[in-house]
C-alpha beads as a LAMMPS data file, in Angstrom:
LAMMPS data file: protein, C-alpha beads

319 atoms
318 bonds

1 atom types
1 bond types

-500.0 500.0 xlo xhi
-500.0 500.0 ylo yhi
-500.0 500.0 zlo zhi

Masses

1 110.0

Atoms # bond

1 1 1 -361.707 -276.182 238.781
2 1 1 -361.901 -279.787 239.317
3 1 1 -362.794 -280.058 235.274
4 1 1 -359.664 -278.539 234.583
5 1 1 -357.281 -280.549 236.972
6 1 1 -358.936 -283.654 235.035
7 1 1 -358.567 -282.183 231.829
8 1 1 -354.901 -281.854 232.631
9 1 1 -354.315 -284.735 234.251
10 1 1 -355.740 -286.439 230.481
11 1 1 -353.950 -284.536 228.474
12 1 1 -350.380 -285.230 230.346
13 1 1 -351.431 -288.950 230.039
14 1 1 -351.968 -288.394 226.347
15 1 1 -348.687 -287.495 225.987
16 1 1 -347.016 -289.966 228.148
17 1 1 -348.863 -292.920 226.723
18 1 1 -346.149 -293.738 224.290
19 1 1 -343.895 -294.391 227.332
20 1 1 -345.935 -296.948 228.597
21 1 1 -348.305 -298.438 225.920
22 1 1 -347.489 -301.320 224.141
23 1 1 -347.457 -300.327 220.369
24 1 1 -350.369 -302.258 219.519
25 1 1 -352.399 -299.791 222.149
26 1 1 -350.865 -297.432 221.203
27 1 1 -352.178 -297.894 217.209
28 1 1 -355.817 -298.139 218.878
29 1 1 -355.437 -294.878 219.906
30 1 1 -355.042 -293.633 216.385
31 1 1 -358.979 -294.263 215.427
32 1 1 -359.803 -292.972 218.789
33 1 1 -358.286 -289.786 218.050
34 1 1 -359.776 -289.336 214.590
35 1 1 -363.087 -290.144 216.053
36 1 1 -362.733 -287.872 218.583
37 1 1 -362.397 -284.943 216.525
38 1 1 -365.319 -286.231 214.344
39 1 1 -367.127 -286.800 217.399
40 1 1 -366.384 -283.264 218.450
41 1 1 -368.338 -281.819 215.565
42 1 1 -371.446 -284.424 215.233
43 1 1 -372.054 -283.312 219.062
44 1 1 -372.701 -280.070 217.649
45 1 1 -375.254 -281.003 215.590
46 1 1 -376.498 -283.664 218.219
47 1 1 -376.187 -281.955 221.526
48 1 1 -376.787 -278.156 220.675
49 1 1 -378.398 -278.115 217.609
50 1 1 -380.866 -281.171 218.563
51 1 1 -380.273 -283.040 215.071
52 1 1 -379.744 -286.413 214.920
53 1 1 -377.641 -287.342 211.520
54 1 1 -377.428 -290.796 210.344
55 1 1 -375.573 -289.931 207.526
56 1 1 -372.587 -288.625 208.751
57 1 1 -370.272 -291.050 207.651
58 1 1 -370.432 -289.198 204.136
59 1 1 -368.079 -286.650 205.249
60 1 1 -365.945 -289.080 207.110
61 1 1 -365.606 -290.792 203.918
62 1 1 -364.806 -287.713 201.945
63 1 1 -362.154 -286.533 204.366
64 1 1 -360.704 -290.477 203.903
65 1 1 -360.993 -290.447 200.300
66 1 1 -359.308 -286.880 199.779
67 1 1 -356.287 -288.078 201.782
68 1 1 -356.299 -291.364 199.363
69 1 1 -356.748 -289.300 196.137
70 1 1 -354.201 -286.390 197.180
71 1 1 -351.188 -288.570 197.860
72 1 1 -351.583 -291.552 195.245
73 1 1 -352.946 -289.775 192.314
74 1 1 -352.159 -286.085 192.735
75 1 1 -348.482 -286.734 194.398
76 1 1 -349.379 -284.249 197.414
77 1 1 -348.079 -285.929 201.046
78 1 1 -348.343 -283.051 203.452
79 1 1 -350.879 -284.244 205.897
80 1 1 -351.474 -280.303 206.694
81 1 1 -352.763 -279.719 202.687
82 1 1 -354.631 -283.095 203.022
83 1 1 -356.455 -281.996 206.043
84 1 1 -357.032 -278.355 204.959
85 1 1 -357.979 -279.807 201.473
86 1 1 -360.700 -282.694 203.223
87 1 1 -362.197 -279.558 205.721
88 1 1 -362.865 -277.632 202.365
89 1 1 -364.365 -280.317 200.688
90 1 1 -366.233 -281.540 203.420
91 1 1 -367.751 -277.669 204.172
92 1 1 -368.752 -277.757 200.173
93 1 1 -370.579 -280.983 200.588
94 1 1 -372.473 -280.105 203.978
95 1 1 -373.390 -276.590 202.219
96 1 1 -375.136 -277.960 199.742
97 1 1 -376.622 -281.500 201.113
98 1 1 -377.343 -278.974 204.073
99 1 1 -379.664 -276.822 201.742
100 1 1 -382.171 -279.800 201.832
101 1 1 -381.493 -281.537 204.926
102 1 1 -381.743 -278.737 207.681
103 1 1 -385.300 -277.479 206.370
104 1 1 -386.743 -280.480 208.376
105 1 1 -385.972 -282.284 212.087
106 1 1 -386.832 -285.563 213.771
107 1 1 -386.711 -288.654 211.605
108 1 1 -386.965 -286.876 208.577
109 1 1 -383.650 -285.032 209.180
110 1 1 -382.209 -288.529 210.265
111 1 1 -383.643 -290.078 206.832
112 1 1 -382.647 -287.302 204.555
113 1 1 -378.735 -287.622 205.661
114 1 1 -379.195 -291.039 205.600
115 1 1 -380.259 -291.066 202.102
116 1 1 -377.529 -288.972 201.020
117 1 1 -374.692 -290.817 202.946
118 1 1 -376.119 -293.934 201.069
119 1 1 -375.482 -292.308 197.784
120 1 1 -372.305 -291.230 198.529
121 1 1 -371.481 -294.915 199.201
122 1 1 -372.915 -296.074 196.065
123 1 1 -370.657 -293.635 194.035
124 1 1 -367.531 -295.051 196.182
125 1 1 -368.463 -298.549 195.466
126 1 1 -369.814 -298.641 191.547
127 1 1 -367.389 -296.020 189.835
128 1 1 -364.319 -298.861 190.148
129 1 1 -361.842 -296.717 188.128
130 1 1 -361.821 -293.885 190.049
131 1 1 -362.276 -294.777 193.863
132 1 1 -361.250 -298.133 193.640
133 1 1 -364.666 -299.709 194.290
134 1 1 -364.737 -302.084 197.205
135 1 1 -360.951 -302.483 197.153
136 1 1 -360.935 -299.183 198.400
137 1 1 -357.530 -296.802 197.724
138 1 1 -354.295 -296.609 199.104
139 1 1 -352.832 -294.193 201.536
140 1 1 -349.091 -293.077 200.702
141 1 1 -347.567 -292.233 204.493
142 1 1 -347.672 -288.467 204.367
143 1 1 -345.368 -285.727 205.274
144 1 1 -346.118 -284.240 209.073
145 1 1 -345.062 -280.837 209.166
146 1 1 -342.964 -280.871 205.795
147 1 1 -340.911 -284.017 207.271
148 1 1 -340.140 -287.024 204.962
149 1 1 -340.339 -290.143 207.237
150 1 1 -340.195 -292.433 205.120
151 1 1 -336.627 -294.147 206.365
152 1 1 -338.958 -294.755 209.608
153 1 1 -340.355 -298.515 210.372
154 1 1 -344.200 -297.660 209.714
155 1 1 -344.961 -298.699 213.484
156 1 1 -342.105 -296.817 214.661
157 1 1 -344.032 -293.679 212.203
158 1 1 -347.701 -294.382 213.849
159 1 1 -346.677 -294.546 217.715
160 1 1 -344.553 -292.018 217.336
161 1 1 -344.596 -288.917 215.336
162 1 1 -348.136 -289.760 213.561
163 1 1 -349.849 -290.245 217.448
164 1 1 -348.443 -286.937 218.431
165 1 1 -349.531 -285.151 215.320
166 1 1 -353.224 -286.690 215.634
167 1 1 -353.255 -285.892 219.121
168 1 1 -352.547 -282.046 218.208
169 1 1 -355.161 -281.746 216.147
170 1 1 -357.609 -283.572 218.638
171 1 1 -356.398 -280.737 221.023
172 1 1 -356.589 -278.317 218.463
173 1 1 -360.179 -279.102 216.985
174 1 1 -361.433 -279.215 221.007
175 1 1 -360.339 -275.790 221.496
176 1 1 -361.875 -274.807 218.676
177 1 1 -365.143 -276.797 219.153
178 1 1 -364.861 -275.629 222.805
179 1 1 -364.820 -271.866 221.757
180 1 1 -367.464 -272.472 219.353
181 1 1 -370.349 -273.648 222.027
182 1 1 -369.684 -271.168 224.415
183 1 1 -369.867 -268.155 221.908
184 1 1 -373.168 -266.533 220.745
185 1 1 -373.636 -268.623 218.535
186 1 1 -373.572 -271.844 220.434
187 1 1 -376.106 -270.123 222.648
188 1 1 -378.406 -269.475 219.696
189 1 1 -377.971 -273.090 218.701
190 1 1 -379.371 -274.306 222.574
191 1 1 -382.368 -271.414 222.322
192 1 1 -383.308 -273.560 218.894
193 1 1 -382.813 -276.677 220.185
194 1 1 -385.046 -275.794 222.961
195 1 1 -387.581 -273.894 221.407
196 1 1 -387.498 -272.965 217.961
197 1 1 -390.513 -270.654 217.889
198 1 1 -389.530 -268.824 220.423
199 1 1 -386.010 -268.114 218.566
200 1 1 -387.530 -266.950 215.294
201 1 1 -389.553 -264.737 217.488
202 1 1 -386.327 -263.602 218.988
203 1 1 -384.984 -262.759 215.462
204 1 1 -382.749 -265.874 214.933
205 1 1 -382.692 -267.607 211.691
206 1 1 -383.401 -271.189 212.737
207 1 1 -382.699 -273.008 209.043
208 1 1 -379.700 -270.800 208.759
209 1 1 -378.261 -271.475 212.120
210 1 1 -378.686 -275.064 211.412
211 1 1 -377.454 -275.354 208.594
212 1 1 -374.026 -273.408 210.029
213 1 1 -374.014 -276.205 212.432
214 1 1 -374.202 -278.662 209.508
215 1 1 -371.782 -277.349 207.609
216 1 1 -369.343 -277.089 210.836
217 1 1 -370.034 -280.755 212.031
218 1 1 -369.029 -282.282 208.705
219 1 1 -365.870 -280.375 208.494
220 1 1 -364.318 -281.776 211.977
221 1 1 -365.792 -285.109 210.468
222 1 1 -363.980 -284.699 207.360
223 1 1 -360.684 -283.914 209.147
224 1 1 -361.416 -286.633 211.291
225 1 1 -361.501 -288.899 208.080
226 1 1 -358.226 -287.608 206.868
227 1 1 -356.563 -288.794 210.032
228 1 1 -357.911 -292.718 209.494
229 1 1 -356.549 -293.034 206.043
230 1 1 -352.652 -293.261 206.883
231 1 1 -352.668 -296.128 209.924
232 1 1 -354.281 -298.606 207.286
233 1 1 -352.665 -297.613 204.335
234 1 1 -355.937 -297.954 202.595
235 1 1 -359.614 -296.673 202.534
236 1 1 -362.720 -298.357 201.448
237 1 1 -366.555 -298.261 200.629
238 1 1 -367.685 -299.146 204.450
239 1 1 -366.633 -295.831 205.910
240 1 1 -369.191 -294.174 204.100
241 1 1 -371.545 -297.019 204.788
242 1 1 -374.939 -296.353 207.110
243 1 1 -373.845 -298.742 210.100
244 1 1 -370.905 -296.601 210.454
245 1 1 -373.183 -293.506 210.883
246 1 1 -374.959 -295.391 213.243
247 1 1 -371.482 -296.256 214.984
248 1 1 -370.813 -292.803 215.526
249 1 1 -373.949 -291.920 217.237
250 1 1 -373.777 -294.656 218.961
251 1 1 -370.516 -293.566 220.322
252 1 1 -371.761 -290.308 221.258
253 1 1 -374.552 -291.872 223.367
254 1 1 -372.240 -294.279 224.916
255 1 1 -370.246 -291.339 226.424
256 1 1 -372.946 -288.961 226.876
257 1 1 -374.085 -286.375 224.032
258 1 1 -374.765 -283.911 227.120
259 1 1 -371.428 -283.496 227.853
260 1 1 -368.667 -282.020 226.154
261 1 1 -366.130 -284.374 226.497
262 1 1 -368.998 -287.489 226.492
263 1 1 -368.513 -288.280 223.215
264 1 1 -365.076 -288.635 223.103
265 1 1 -364.888 -291.005 226.075
266 1 1 -367.676 -292.946 224.228
267 1 1 -365.346 -293.373 221.506
268 1 1 -362.656 -294.635 223.623
269 1 1 -364.716 -296.733 225.392
270 1 1 -366.086 -298.215 222.115
271 1 1 -362.541 -298.862 220.477
272 1 1 -361.281 -300.707 223.118
273 1 1 -363.973 -302.239 224.278
274 1 1 -364.705 -303.949 221.347
275 1 1 -360.862 -305.066 220.755
276 1 1 -361.158 -306.393 224.176
277 1 1 -364.451 -308.439 223.577
278 1 1 -363.011 -309.912 219.893
279 1 1 -359.910 -310.865 221.758
280 1 1 -361.406 -313.503 223.992
281 1 1 -365.020 -314.294 222.335
282 1 1 -365.632 -316.047 218.838
283 1 1 -368.998 -314.328 218.904
284 1 1 -368.351 -311.218 219.979
285 1 1 -370.783 -308.976 217.906
286 1 1 -373.188 -310.721 220.475
287 1 1 -371.522 -309.977 223.337
288 1 1 -370.053 -306.412 222.574
289 1 1 -374.191 -305.622 221.372
290 1 1 -375.298 -306.967 224.677
291 1 1 -372.520 -304.924 227.037
292 1 1 -373.493 -302.032 225.014
293 1 1 -377.196 -302.040 225.446
294 1 1 -376.505 -302.589 229.077
295 1 1 -374.374 -299.742 229.355
296 1 1 -377.316 -297.512 227.750
297 1 1 -379.768 -299.063 229.670
298 1 1 -378.203 -298.673 232.901
299 1 1 -376.622 -295.685 232.354
300 1 1 -378.968 -293.181 230.051
301 1 1 -376.859 -290.167 230.362
302 1 1 -374.092 -292.218 228.871
303 1 1 -370.540 -292.608 230.931
304 1 1 -370.149 -289.403 231.590
305 1 1 -373.663 -289.082 233.597
306 1 1 -372.188 -291.507 235.863
307 1 1 -370.198 -289.247 237.609
308 1 1 -372.637 -285.898 237.095
309 1 1 -375.173 -288.820 239.014
310 1 1 -378.083 -286.822 236.308
311 1 1 -379.626 -287.597 233.151
312 1 1 -378.806 -285.892 229.811
313 1 1 -380.975 -282.683 229.578
314 1 1 -380.639 -282.451 225.865
315 1 1 -383.779 -282.881 223.700
316 1 1 -383.845 -283.449 219.799
317 1 1 -385.541 -280.258 218.298
318 1 1 -389.222 -280.635 218.399
319 1 1 -390.079 -278.265 215.420

Bonds

1 1 1 2
2 1 2 3
3 1 3 4
4 1 4 5
5 1 5 6
6 1 6 7
7 1 7 8
8 1 8 9
9 1 9 10
10 1 10 11
11 1 11 12
12 1 12 13
13 1 13 14
14 1 14 15
15 1 15 16
16 1 16 17
17 1 17 18
18 1 18 19
19 1 19 20
20 1 20 21
21 1 21 22
22 1 22 23
23 1 23 24
24 1 24 25
25 1 25 26
26 1 26 27
27 1 27 28
28 1 28 29
29 1 29 30
30 1 30 31
31 1 31 32
32 1 32 33
33 1 33 34
34 1 34 35
35 1 35 36
36 1 36 37
37 1 37 38
38 1 38 39
39 1 39 40
40 1 40 41
41 1 41 42
42 1 42 43
43 1 43 44
44 1 44 45
45 1 45 46
46 1 46 47
47 1 47 48
48 1 48 49
49 1 49 50
50 1 50 51
51 1 51 52
52 1 52 53
53 1 53 54
54 1 54 55
55 1 55 56
56 1 56 57
57 1 57 58
58 1 58 59
59 1 59 60
60 1 60 61
61 1 61 62
62 1 62 63
63 1 63 64
64 1 64 65
65 1 65 66
66 1 66 67
67 1 67 68
68 1 68 69
69 1 69 70
70 1 70 71
71 1 71 72
72 1 72 73
73 1 73 74
74 1 74 75
75 1 75 76
76 1 76 77
77 1 77 78
78 1 78 79
79 1 79 80
80 1 80 81
81 1 81 82
82 1 82 83
83 1 83 84
84 1 84 85
85 1 85 86
86 1 86 87
87 1 87 88
88 1 88 89
89 1 89 90
90 1 90 91
91 1 91 92
92 1 92 93
93 1 93 94
94 1 94 95
95 1 95 96
96 1 96 97
97 1 97 98
98 1 98 99
99 1 99 100
100 1 100 101
101 1 101 102
102 1 102 103
103 1 103 104
104 1 104 105
105 1 105 106
106 1 106 107
107 1 107 108
108 1 108 109
109 1 109 110
110 1 110 111
111 1 111 112
112 1 112 113
113 1 113 114
114 1 114 115
115 1 115 116
116 1 116 117
117 1 117 118
118 1 118 119
119 1 119 120
120 1 120 121
121 1 121 122
122 1 122 123
123 1 123 124
124 1 124 125
125 1 125 126
126 1 126 127
127 1 127 128
128 1 128 129
129 1 129 130
130 1 130 131
131 1 131 132
132 1 132 133
133 1 133 134
134 1 134 135
135 1 135 136
136 1 136 137
137 1 137 138
138 1 138 139
139 1 139 140
140 1 140 141
141 1 141 142
142 1 142 143
143 1 143 144
144 1 144 145
145 1 145 146
146 1 146 147
147 1 147 148
148 1 148 149
149 1 149 150
150 1 150 151
151 1 151 152
152 1 152 153
153 1 153 154
154 1 154 155
155 1 155 156
156 1 156 157
157 1 157 158
158 1 158 159
159 1 159 160
160 1 160 161
161 1 161 162
162 1 162 163
163 1 163 164
164 1 164 165
165 1 165 166
166 1 166 167
167 1 167 168
168 1 168 169
169 1 169 170
170 1 170 171
171 1 171 172
172 1 172 173
173 1 173 174
174 1 174 175
175 1 175 176
176 1 176 177
177 1 177 178
178 1 178 179
179 1 179 180
180 1 180 181
181 1 181 182
182 1 182 183
183 1 183 184
184 1 184 185
185 1 185 186
186 1 186 187
187 1 187 188
188 1 188 189
189 1 189 190
190 1 190 191
191 1 191 192
192 1 192 193
193 1 193 194
194 1 194 195
195 1 195 196
196 1 196 197
197 1 197 198
198 1 198 199
199 1 199 200
200 1 200 201
201 1 201 202
202 1 202 203
203 1 203 204
204 1 204 205
205 1 205 206
206 1 206 207
207 1 207 208
208 1 208 209
209 1 209 210
210 1 210 211
211 1 211 212
212 1 212 213
213 1 213 214
214 1 214 215
215 1 215 216
216 1 216 217
217 1 217 218
218 1 218 219
219 1 219 220
220 1 220 221
221 1 221 222
222 1 222 223
223 1 223 224
224 1 224 225
225 1 225 226
226 1 226 227
227 1 227 228
228 1 228 229
229 1 229 230
230 1 230 231
231 1 231 232
232 1 232 233
233 1 233 234
234 1 234 235
235 1 235 236
236 1 236 237
237 1 237 238
238 1 238 239
239 1 239 240
240 1 240 241
241 1 241 242
242 1 242 243
243 1 243 244
244 1 244 245
245 1 245 246
246 1 246 247
247 1 247 248
248 1 248 249
249 1 249 250
250 1 250 251
251 1 251 252
252 1 252 253
253 1 253 254
254 1 254 255
255 1 255 256
256 1 256 257
257 1 257 258
258 1 258 259
259 1 259 260
260 1 260 261
261 1 261 262
262 1 262 263
263 1 263 264
264 1 264 265
265 1 265 266
266 1 266 267
267 1 267 268
268 1 268 269
269 1 269 270
270 1 270 271
271 1 271 272
272 1 272 273
273 1 273 274
274 1 274 275
275 1 275 276
276 1 276 277
277 1 277 278
278 1 278 279
279 1 279 280
280 1 280 281
281 1 281 282
282 1 282 283
283 1 283 284
284 1 284 285
285 1 285 286
286 1 286 287
287 1 287 288
288 1 288 289
289 1 289 290
290 1 290 291
291 1 291 292
292 1 292 293
293 1 293 294
294 1 294 295
295 1 295 296
296 1 296 297
297 1 297 298
298 1 298 299
299 1 299 300
300 1 300 301
301 1 301 302
302 1 302 303
303 1 303 304
304 1 304 305
305 1 305 306
306 1 306 307
307 1 307 308
308 1 308 309
309 1 309 310
310 1 310 311
311 1 311 312
312 1 312 313
313 1 313 314
314 1 314 315
315 1 315 316
316 1 316 317
317 1 317 318
318 1 318 319
């Protein structure tokens, strides 16, 4: 009951933020909501399947570049179509990559995902005529629910209609993921995470279920990636770089991957703390890294663990 009340208050607060926050702060909420969608998917793989991906930025890049290509070269500006195509392409790419990756666990899984992510990054960087290389690709302002809002100033568009659109996508993504993790499928994933040998003995196909989780997490990452492009109006290869994948994992750890909404909280703190440190300290990376390291050391279960007073019970798959 308490959790539902807190969740309801958080939702009301998010709906009311455009009325009280400055446009600058609202613009920071846009990447937060996009990363919230991405991390809901990553946490299915991390917390429930026990697999740590160091190449998840690959699927974020697929989603972002899908939006750029469709709006710039294909003349498709419907954000619903962009999100749908991004989800399909993310699923196809994950289905192929996952066929190999999910056969391995621990550091081997992480390194394989990292390798595929860097292959995609190199493709974006080197195929200049197709991807724009290090300059990236522009993203034209998309239509929202079929409405052409080109006449609206860009800031008003982003902090108004686009803000609520991203919030709606985040709510739908959270509802879908909540249903997934509380379904028999989610229970099978937790069984595989805790004891793969016993799960196999019970007739659960460990490799197949890990593959399903990998594909689902990639779909969420691609959808979130599609939402990252319009606020900046441009996407570039750094979205697929390995450091971006590391930031995603760190957001999950920061918020507490043992909690359903922990990674979402981690994304919020990461983005706003980074902005705050950058605005006051010249060598912000040093200070920012020290603060994040301190949080992880003194709150090993993440920020959500501070509320529950317990350590994260999740373990990475052992076999």
